[in-house]
ZAFI-167938 format. One record per residue (C-alpha): x, y, z. Coordinates in steps of 0.1 Angstrom, whole numbers, padded with zeros to 4 digits, always signed. Example, Ala and Ser with C-alpha at 12.3 -4.5 7.8 and 13.67 -1.06 7.14 Angstrom:
<recs>
+0123-0045+0078;+0137-0011+0071;
</recs>
This chain:
<recs>
-0035+0631+0685;-0003+0619+0678;+0013+0650+0685;+0007+0684+0683;+0014+0720+0669;+0039+0729+0699;+0063+0699+0692;+0076+0716+0663;+0073+0755+0671;+0106+0764+0682;+0113+0752+0645;+0122+0776+0616;+0099+0774+0586;+0117+0766+0554;+0106+0766+0520;+0084+0736+0525;+0089+0721+0486;+0110+0692+0488;+0134+0695+0458;+0158+0669+0463;+0177+0678+0428;+0179+0706+0402;+0171+0682+0375;+0141+0667+0390;+0130+0702+0400;+0133+0711+0359;+0112+0680+0351;+0083+0693+0375;+0084+0726+0358;+0084+0712+0325;+0055+0691+0333;+0037+0720+0348;+0043+0745+0316;+0034+0710+0291;+0000+0707+0315;-0011+0742+0318;-0003+0755+0287;-0009+0724+0261;-0038+0707+0275;-0068+0712+0260;-0094+0730+0283;-0123+0702+0293;-0153+0708+0314;-0144+0676+0335;-0113+0696+0347;-0108+0701+0385;-0116+0736+0404;-0110+0745+0432;-0126+0739+0465;-0127+0743+0500;-0095+0752+0518;-0065+0764+0518;-0033+0775+0496;-0026+0780+0460;-0043+0765+0435;-0018+0759+0411;-0001+0724+0401;+0031+0731+0424;+0037+0759+0451;+0052+0769+0483;+0028+0754+0506;+0006+0736+0483;-0033+0730+0482;-0049+0719+0512;-0086+0711+0505;-0110+0696+0477;-0107+0700+0444;-0140+0701+0428;-0150+0677+0397;-0185+0683+0383;-0198+0696+0418;-0182+0671+0438;-0152+0674+0462;-0131+0647+0456;-0097+0648+0480;-0055+0637+0467;-0050+0604+0477;-0015+0607+0455;+0006+0632+0481;+0040+0648+0466;+0019+0651+0433;+0011+0687+0417;-0023+0699+0422;-0045+0682+0395;-0056+0716+0378;-0062+0699+0338;-0082+0679+0326;-0096+0653+0347;-0111+0619+0341;-0139+0603+0359;-0137+0564+0362;-0165+0555+0385;-0163+0538+0416;-0131+0517+0422;-0122+0492+0447;-0081+0496+0435;-0076+0530+0431;-0040+0541+0431;-0035+0510+0444;-0051+0509+0480;-0060+0482+0504;-0096+0480+0508;-0091+0491+0546;-0078+0522+0529;-0101+0529+0508;-0131+0520+0535;-0116+0548+0557;-0109+0572+0527;-0144+0569+0520;-0155+0573+0551;-0140+0608+0555;-0150+0624+0518;-0186+0610+0521;-0189+0620+0562;-0171+0653+0561;-0157+0657+0531;-0192+0676+0510;-0185+0710+0528;-0178+0746+0521;-0158+0750+0555;-0124+0753+0542;-0112+0745+0582;-0132+0709+0576;-0125+0706+0540;-0082+0714+0552;-0087+0688+0578;-0103+0661+0556;-0074+0668+0532;-0048+0660+0553;-0064+0628+0570;-0073+0614+0531;-0033+0619+0521;-0020+0602+0553;-0041+0578+0551;-0031+0568+0516;+0006+0573+0521;+0015+0582+0560;+0054+0593+0550;+0050+0612+0518;+0024+0631+0536;+0041+0645+0571;+0076+0648+0548;+0057+0663+0518;+0067+0701+0528;+0103+0696+0546;+0087+0684+0581;+0109+0654+0596;+0091+0646+0628;+0066+0620+0630;+0036+0640+0639;+0005+0641+0623;-0008+0670+0636;+0031+0681+0641;+0035+0678+0599;-0001+0706+0603;+0017+0733+0620;+0045+0731+0600;+0028+0741+0567;-0008+0755+0583;+0017+0781+0603;+0027+0796+0571;-0005+0795+0552;-0032+0804+0578;-0018+0808+0612;-0053+0816+0626;-0063+0782+0616;-0034+0758+0624;-0044+0743+0655;-0088+0736+0643;-0071+0717+0612;-0048+0698+0631;-0076+0685+0660;-0102+0675+0635;-0074+0662+0611;-0059+0636+0640;-0097+0625+0651;-0107+0623+0612;-0073+0599+0608;-0083+0579+0641;-0117+0573+0629;-0110+0560+0593;-0081+0539+0604;-0108+0518+0624;-0133+0521+0596;-0147+0484+0592;-0138+0474+0552;-0163+0467+0539;-0172+0449+0501;-0166+0474+0469;-0200+0462+0451;-0227+0437+0467;-0256+0427+0447;-0282+0405+0462;-0322+0387+0450;-0349+0372+0468;-0358+0342+0464;-0397+0324+0475;-0406+0289+0480;-0445+0275+0481;-0456+0250+0504;-0462+0221+0485;-0492+0214+0507;-0509+0250+0510;-0502+0274+0478;-0511+0304+0504;-0477+0296+0525;-0443+0298+0520;-0408+0315+0526;-0386+0344+0507;-0349+0339+0514;-0324+0375+0511;-0295+0358+0489;-0269+0385+0489;-0233+0385+0478;-0219+0403+0512;-0232+0407+0544;-0263+0434+0542;-0294+0449+0559;-0323+0458+0546;-0363+0464+0537;-0383+0442+0517;-0416+0447+0508;-0439+0419+0497;-0467+0421+0463;-0496+0397+0472;-0482+0383+0504;-0474+0395+0537;-0446+0388+0562;-0466+0358+0586;-0453+0370+0616;-0462+0404+0611;-0490+0403+0591;-0474+0434+0570;-0461+0432+0536;-0435+0451+0546;-0399+0439+0568;-0374+0464+0582;-0340+0456+0592;-0341+0418+0570;-0308+0401+0573;-0289+0383+0544;-0292+0347+0542;-0319+0344+0564;-0358+0330+0556;-0390+0346+0565;-0426+0331+0566;-0449+0345+0544;-0485+0341+0540;-0506+0351+0507;-0531+0373+0499;-0543+0362+0461;-0556+0391+0445;-0583+0378+0431;-0599+0346+0442;-0598+0313+0418;-0571+0328+0396;-0534+0319+0393;-0515+0348+0412;-0474+0355+0415;-0459+0367+0450;-0427+0387+0441;-0408+0412+0467;-0383+0444+0463;-0354+0457+0485;-0331+0480+0495;-0297+0468+0512;-0272+0482+0529;-0239+0464+0531;-0221+0487+0545;-0192+0516+0544;-0179+0507+0511;-0139+0498+0503;-0138+0514+0473;-0139+0554+0464;-0150+0576+0432;-0116+0578+0416;-0107+0608+0396;-0073+0612+0375;-0056+0638+0355;-0021+0637+0332;+0010+0646+0355;-0016+0655+0386;-0031+0640+0420;-0053+0615+0415;-0085+0623+0436;-0111+0602+0456;-0148+0615+0454;-0175+0600+0479;-0191+0562+0473;-0204+0560+0509;-0224+0526+0516;-0228+0500+0491;-0266+0501+0487;-0283+0478+0462;-0318+0467+0454;-0328+0437+0451;-0361+0418+0433;-0373+0381+0433;-0407+0363+0424;-0419+0325+0420;-0406+0308+0399;-0438+0298+0384;-0477+0309+0394;-0494+0299+0420;-0527+0281+0411;-0551+0278+0439;-0563+0239+0443;-0597+0232+0431;-0620+0201+0437;-0655+0206+0418;-0683+0182+0431;-0725+0182+0420;-0753+0170+0439;-0785+0156+0410;-0822+0149+0419;-0842+0128+0386;-0873+0153+0379;-0899+0126+0380;-0892+0095+0398;-0922+0078+0384;-0918+0078+0349;-0941+0068+0323;-0911+0061+0295;-0894+0088+0275;-0866+0109+0284;-0844+0107+0312;-0840+0138+0326;-0817+0153+0355;-0809+0186+0375;-0776+0187+0384;-0760+0210+0407;-0723+0219+0411;-0700+0229+0439;-0663+0233+0451;-0655+0207+0479;-0621+0229+0478;-0608+0263+0467;-0627+0288+0450;-0643+0279+0413;-0613+0287+0389;-0617+0317+0368;-0605+0334+0334;-0585+0362+0334;-0615+0381+0321;-0635+0372+0354;-0659+0346+0340;-0660+0309+0351;-0635+0282+0338;-0663+0260+0320;-0665+0223+0340;-0677+0194+0320;-0696+0161+0341;-0707+0130+0326;-0730+0104+0336;-0738+0063+0331;-0774+0053+0332;-0780+0020+0346;-0815-0002+0342;-0822-0028+0366;-0849-0050+0374;-0852-0043+0408;-0846-0010+0428;-0808-0007+0435;-0794-0002+0471;-0772+0034+0477;-0735+0027+0481;-0735-0006+0457;-0717-0018+0432;-0730-0011+0400;-0735-0036+0376;-0722-0050+0343;-0719-0026+0309;-0750-0048+0303;-0774-0031+0322;-0760+0006+0306;-0789+0022+0287;-0771+0056+0278;-0751+0085+0288;-0757+0123+0295;-0732+0150+0292;-0732+0184+0304;-0704+0215+0310;-0716+0245+0328;-0716+0279+0314;-0685+0308+0320;-0714+0332+0324;-0731+0314+0355;-0710+0287+0366;-0721+0271+0401;-0739+0297+0406;-0773+0283+0390;-0786+0245+0388;-0787+0224+0354;-0817+0204+0336;-0802+0173+0316;-0825+0160+0292;-0813+0126+0276;-0810+0119+0236;-0824+0087+0244;-0857+0073+0258;-0867+0051+0289;-0887+0026+0270;-0889-0004+0292;-0901-0008+0328;-0875-0012+0357;-0854+0012+0375;-0829+0040+0361;-0800+0051+0380;-0776+0077+0365;-0740+0081+0382;-0723+0110+0372;-0685+0116+0370;-0662+0144+0369;-0627+0137+0357;-0596+0160+0352;-0596+0141+0317;-0627+0157+0305;-0618+0190+0315;-0599+0219+0294;-0562+0227+0306;-0567+0251+0327;-0593+0239+0348;-0565+0210+0353;-0542+0236+0363;-0562+0235+0394;-0579+0204+0398;-0541+0183+0391;-0538+0154+0366;-0554+0128+0387;-0582+0145+0399;-0614+0120+0398;-0649+0122+0413;-0677+0097+0409;-0712+0097+0424;-0722+0062+0441;-0744+0041+0428;-0783+0035+0437;-0784+0073+0452;-0822+0074+0456;-0819+0110+0445;-0811+0092+0407;-0843+0069+0401;-0863+0070+0381;-0894+0040+0381;-0909+0029+0351;-0937+0004+0363;-0947-0026+0346;-0979-0032+0327;-1005-0050+0347;-1012-0084+0343;-1037-0100+0319;-1070-0107+0334;-1077-0144+0331;-1109-0153+0314;-1135-0178+0336;-1143-0214+0324;-1183-0220+0311;-1205-0242+0336;-1205-0279+0326;-1239-0293+0316;-1256-0322+0335;-1267-0353+0319;-1307-0356+0320;-1321-0383+0341;-1331-0417+0327;-1366-0425+0322;-1382-0446+0343;-1389-0475+0323;-1357-0476+0301;-1338-0513+0303;-1308-0512+0323;-1275-0520+0311;-1262-0554+0305;-1296-0571+0310;-1306-0575+0278;-1279-0604+0274;-1296-0624+0302;-1329-0625+0284;-1348-0615+0315;-1374-0593+0316;-1365-0557+0325;-1400-0555+0339;-1396-0580+0367;-1366-0564+0377;-1377-0536+0405;-1370-0520+0428;-1337-0533+0454;-1335-0561+0431;-1328-0543+0403;-1302-0516+0418;-1283-0552+0430;-1284-0560+0399;-1272-0530+0382;-1241-0525+0408;-1231-0564+0399;-1233-0557+0363;-1212-0522+0370;-1187-0545+0385;-1184-0572+0362;-1176-0552+0334;-1148-0535+0353;-1138-0569+0352;-1136-0577+0319;-1124-0548+0306;-1091-0558+0326;-1091-0594+0314;-1101-0617+0284;-1136-0626+0284;-1142-0662+0302;-1162-0687+0275;-1189-0694+0308;-1218-0674+0303;-1228-0651+0336;-1253-0668+0356;-1283-0646+0375;-1301-0662+0399;
</recs>
């Protein structure tokens, strides 16, 4: 306590109103009369609150307590001015009321908020003295004639005349309040903030939330469609401004875009501000503001889209075919993520296409596909929104296999063939292609069997010559055939045959052949 009631007990109590000159006194009286009789009545006029003294603009010992405005206890911040009994204007929260510093406003706000909203006259009077001393200590101490430098002494100077039985209680509380208020940390007069969300480029389920505020603050954050990674809870208490917290998302539905958002309530501490009231010709008063509390919110800048990578497996219905259309059975799967869905819950349609090749030999699985000259046709398929990947699809070509050989389909999935809502999940560069030569994709048309080779007819043999038939070339000799029989005849025949062969290769000699 900066002073005690006994410090000035021996001093005689004088008429406490400071009347420096008769002119000033007359001017004050004129103002009071004008306020009292000329000002129109108003529902916003301040009313007597809790305290001690006389509720008139000017009185011998003044009014020491609160002034009620719409049920709010307010306190004088311009000591020495008349009590605000006239029409009062509410200026809302102010960080510059009566030209006071942020620290003064923070201290006054603390007292008016924490202790001033009371029906106890002793407590209200103590708050009033402390508030006025913070706003203008010199004017507060000496306004009613006290000449010392003690807040307790000034209170005793006045309260010993107004309410002696409460004098000491008011002194003790007022001094304690004053000491507390002058140590109050001056926070901002107002503050605001937001929540900023980030997404992991590699994983839509991971990310962070950061608290951006205009002043240091703490508070609570509650997430929607996500939880805090450390606790697994959607709510974080004692979150600090400027801090970043890891989150894990919890999508509301598989396969659909979603947004993570959050809200929070933050406290930036005791406000360096008061609720400011003014009354023409009267005191300015301060109402409670309390702590600077504000809401924050935020959401993803763009929806999070779960990634999706489709693939297919296939099986020709018949490997050994006799011709006709190429028939394939196709099954869809998701190798990454979940199958995307529309807002109504149906599966988004995915389109696949295939090129069918014909080769003379059975292809090797994984080998390079042949050139365009081997292409015989194409296939195309779009999934049903009602069943999506839950059922297998049978596809028949509009063309037919007419030539023997090996028919192999190669299926592909490309982002370029999909609708935009599917591309949002796959990415614009997505592509998947089946290996060429998969055994499950080969249909065979066997070549026709070769035509049978005809058997040639048997060759007829020449009939044997009669026994009495003349031998060749013998007639030319003039010899009798009958005289040449047996071995001699055979020798002559062979000799004649050799001579004939020789003569056929060279001109005939003029000399006759002599036998004998």
